[in-house]
C-alpha positions as CSV (number, residue, x, y, z in Angstrom):
1,M,-29.3,-18.3,-16.4
2,D,-31.2,-15.4,-18.1
3,R,-30.2,-12.0,-18.8
4,N,-31.5,-10.5,-15.5
5,G,-29.7,-13.2,-13.7
6,I,-26.3,-12.4,-15.2
7,L,-26.7,-8.7,-14.8
8,E,-27.6,-9.2,-11.2
9,E,-24.6,-11.5,-10.8
10,L,-22.4,-8.6,-12.2
11,V,-24.1,-6.1,-9.9
12,R,-23.4,-8.4,-6.9
13,E,-19.6,-8.8,-8.1
14,L,-19.1,-5.1,-8.4
15,A,-20.7,-4.3,-5.2
16,G,-18.3,-6.5,-3.6
17,L,-15.4,-4.3,-4.5
18,P,-14.2,-1.7,-1.7
19,G,-16.3,1.6,-1.8
20,I,-18.6,0.4,-4.3
21,G,-22.4,0.4,-3.1
22,R,-25.2,-1.3,-4.7
23,K,-26.4,1.8,-6.7
24,T,-22.9,2.5,-8.0
25,A,-22.6,-1.2,-8.8
26,Q,-25.8,-1.1,-10.8
27,R,-24.6,2.1,-12.7
28,L,-21.3,0.3,-13.5
29,A,-23.1,-2.7,-14.7
30,F,-25.4,-0.8,-17.1
31,H,-22.4,1.2,-18.2
32,I,-20.7,-2.2,-19.2
33,L,-23.9,-3.4,-20.7
34,K,-24.0,-0.4,-23.0
35,Q,-20.5,-0.5,-24.0
36,P,-19.4,-1.8,-27.4
37,R,-18.3,-5.5,-27.1
38,E,-14.8,-4.6,-27.8
39,E,-14.5,-2.3,-24.9
40,A,-16.0,-4.7,-22.4
41,D,-13.7,-7.5,-23.8
42,R,-10.7,-5.0,-23.4
43,L,-11.8,-4.5,-19.7
44,A,-12.1,-8.2,-19.1
45,R,-8.7,-8.9,-20.7
46,T,-7.1,-6.2,-18.5
47,I,-8.5,-7.5,-15.5
48,R,-7.3,-11.1,-16.3
49,A,-3.8,-9.7,-17.3
50,V,-3.6,-8.1,-13.7
51,K,-4.3,-11.6,-12.0
52,E,-2.0,-13.5,-14.2
53,R,1.1,-11.0,-14.6
54,L,1.3,-8.9,-11.3
55,G,2.7,-10.2,-8.0
56,L,4.6,-8.8,-5.1
57,C,8.0,-7.3,-5.2
58,L,10.5,-9.7,-3.7
59,Q,12.4,-6.8,-2.0
60,C,9.5,-4.5,-0.8
61,R,6.4,-6.2,-1.4
62,N,5.0,-3.3,-3.6
63,I,2.9,-4.6,-6.9
64,A,5.4,-5.9,-9.5
65,E,5.4,-7.2,-12.9
66,G,8.4,-9.4,-12.3
67,E,10.7,-10.0,-9.3
68,L,11.4,-6.5,-8.5
69,C,9.0,-3.5,-8.6
70,E,9.8,-0.3,-10.7
71,I,11.0,1.5,-7.5
72,C,13.4,-1.1,-6.4
73,R,14.8,-1.5,-10.1
74,D,15.4,2.2,-10.3
75,P,19.2,2.9,-9.7
76,S,18.5,6.7,-9.2
77,R,16.5,5.9,-6.0
78,D,18.2,6.7,-2.8
79,N,18.7,3.4,-1.2
80,T,19.9,4.6,2.1
81,K,16.3,5.6,3.2
82,V,13.3,3.3,3.4
83,V,9.7,4.4,4.1
84,V,7.7,1.7,5.8
85,V,3.9,1.7,5.0
86,E,1.1,-0.5,5.8
87,D,-0.3,-1.0,2.4
88,V,0.5,-0.4,-1.5
89,I,-2.1,2.2,-1.7
90,T,-0.2,4.5,0.9
91,L,3.0,3.8,-1.1
92,H,1.2,5.0,-4.3
93,A,0.1,8.1,-2.4
94,I,3.2,9.1,-1.2
95,E,4.7,8.6,-4.6
96,R,2.1,10.8,-6.2
97,T,3.6,13.7,-3.9
98,G,7.0,13.4,-6.0
99,G,8.9,14.6,-3.0
100,Y,10.4,11.2,-1.7
101,K,13.0,9.5,-3.8
102,G,14.1,6.7,-1.6
103,L,12.8,3.0,-1.2
104,Y,9.8,1.4,0.4
105,H,8.7,-1.5,2.4
106,V,5.1,-2.7,2.6
107,L,3.9,-4.4,5.8
108,A,0.5,-5.5,4.3
109,G,-1.1,-4.5,7.6
110,A,-0.6,-3.2,11.1
111,L,-0.5,-5.0,14.5
112,S,-3.8,-5.6,15.8
113,P,-3.9,-8.2,18.6
114,L,-7.6,-8.0,19.1
115,D,-7.9,-8.9,15.2
116,G,-5.2,-11.6,15.4
117,V,-2.9,-9.7,13.5
118,G,0.7,-10.3,14.9
119,P,4.3,-9.6,13.9
120,A,4.5,-12.5,11.7
121,D,1.4,-11.4,9.8
122,I,3.0,-8.0,8.9
123,K,6.2,-9.8,8.1
124,A,8.3,-7.8,10.7
125,P,11.0,-10.4,10.4
126,D,11.4,-9.9,6.6
127,L,11.9,-6.2,7.2
128,V,14.4,-6.7,9.8
129,D,16.4,-9.2,7.5
130,R,16.3,-6.7,4.7
131,L,17.6,-3.7,6.8
132,A,20.4,-6.0,8.0
133,R,21.7,-6.9,4.6
134,S,21.4,-3.3,3.3
135,K,23.0,0.1,3.3
136,V,20.0,1.8,4.7
137,E,20.6,4.6,7.1
138,E,17.1,5.9,7.8
139,V,13.8,4.1,8.3
140,I,10.9,6.4,8.1
141,M,7.7,5.0,9.8
142,A,4.7,6.1,7.6
143,T,2.1,3.8,9.3
144,S,-1.4,5.4,9.8
145,P,-1.8,7.6,12.9
146,T,-4.3,5.2,14.5
147,I,-3.5,3.1,17.5
148,E,-2.5,0.1,15.5
149,G,-0.3,2.1,13.3
150,E,1.3,3.7,16.2
151,A,1.7,0.3,17.9
152,T,3.3,-1.1,14.8
153,A,5.8,1.8,14.4
154,I,6.8,1.6,18.0
155,Y,7.1,-2.4,17.7
156,L,9.2,-2.0,14.6
157,S,11.5,0.7,16.0
158,R,12.3,-1.6,18.8
159,L,13.4,-4.3,16.4
160,I,15.4,-2.0,14.1
161,K,17.2,0.0,16.8
162,P,19.8,-2.8,17.6
163,L,20.9,-2.4,13.8
164,G,22.2,1.0,14.4
165,I,19.7,2.7,11.8
166,R,18.2,6.0,12.5
167,I,14.3,5.7,12.9
168,S,11.9,8.5,12.2
169,R,8.1,8.8,12.3
170,I,6.2,10.9,9.7
171,A,5.3,14.2,11.3
172,C,1.8,15.5,12.3
173,G,-0.1,17.0,9.5
174,V,-2.1,13.9,8.9
175,P,-5.4,14.0,11.2
176,V,-5.1,11.3,14.0
177,G,-7.6,8.3,13.1
178,M,-7.3,9.1,9.4
179,D,-6.0,6.4,6.9
180,L,-3.0,7.7,5.0
181,E,-4.6,6.5,1.6
182,Y,-7.1,9.3,2.0
183,A,-4.6,12.2,2.7
184,D,-3.8,14.7,0.0
185,E,-0.4,14.9,-1.6
186,V,0.6,18.2,0.3
187,T,-0.3,17.0,3.6
188,L,1.7,13.7,2.9
189,L,4.7,15.6,1.6
190,K,4.6,18.0,4.7
191,S,4.2,14.8,7.0
192,L,7.6,13.4,5.3
193,D,9.4,16.6,5.5
194,G,8.6,17.0,9.2
195,R,9.0,13.5,10.4
196,R,10.8,12.9,13.8
197,E,13.0,10.4,15.4
198,I,11.1,7.6,17.3
């Protein structure tokens, strides 16, 4: 394969990343090409290390280097509260606010029957089992304010209610139809502070 072929392959791979179009992929590819070899090797090693050493936390399904993530291992966290999120990106957005000190549970999606995503796909039984074995007093539903996110929050609240755990939903403040990963820290913090019971 000639150099243009390899460069084109790199552009194609980069363009396959979320939010990266062809022009941005080309700029990134040319940046990598201009970098000293040591810097490009460091980037390649870091990407390999991420794939080899990171996995999902056995308790909350956050990204972890080991069995449990940093949040679940932290004894200073409030283990009576769990925020339920659709994805790890939202978890990290909430963490950046610095205002929430409880635990999390990552669903890895939202219910969407039209797309074939059901309760087993979001691991709803895992959440219920975890809550039944814990000291959790409140579950805060922080799913996106979309039809799928609302349906997921309602479905999960029906499963959790028999456990006698208080269930709340993040408050308005996040525009309807917006993915939580794009909300700023202040909006997310206000939404958490103004949550309401479902």
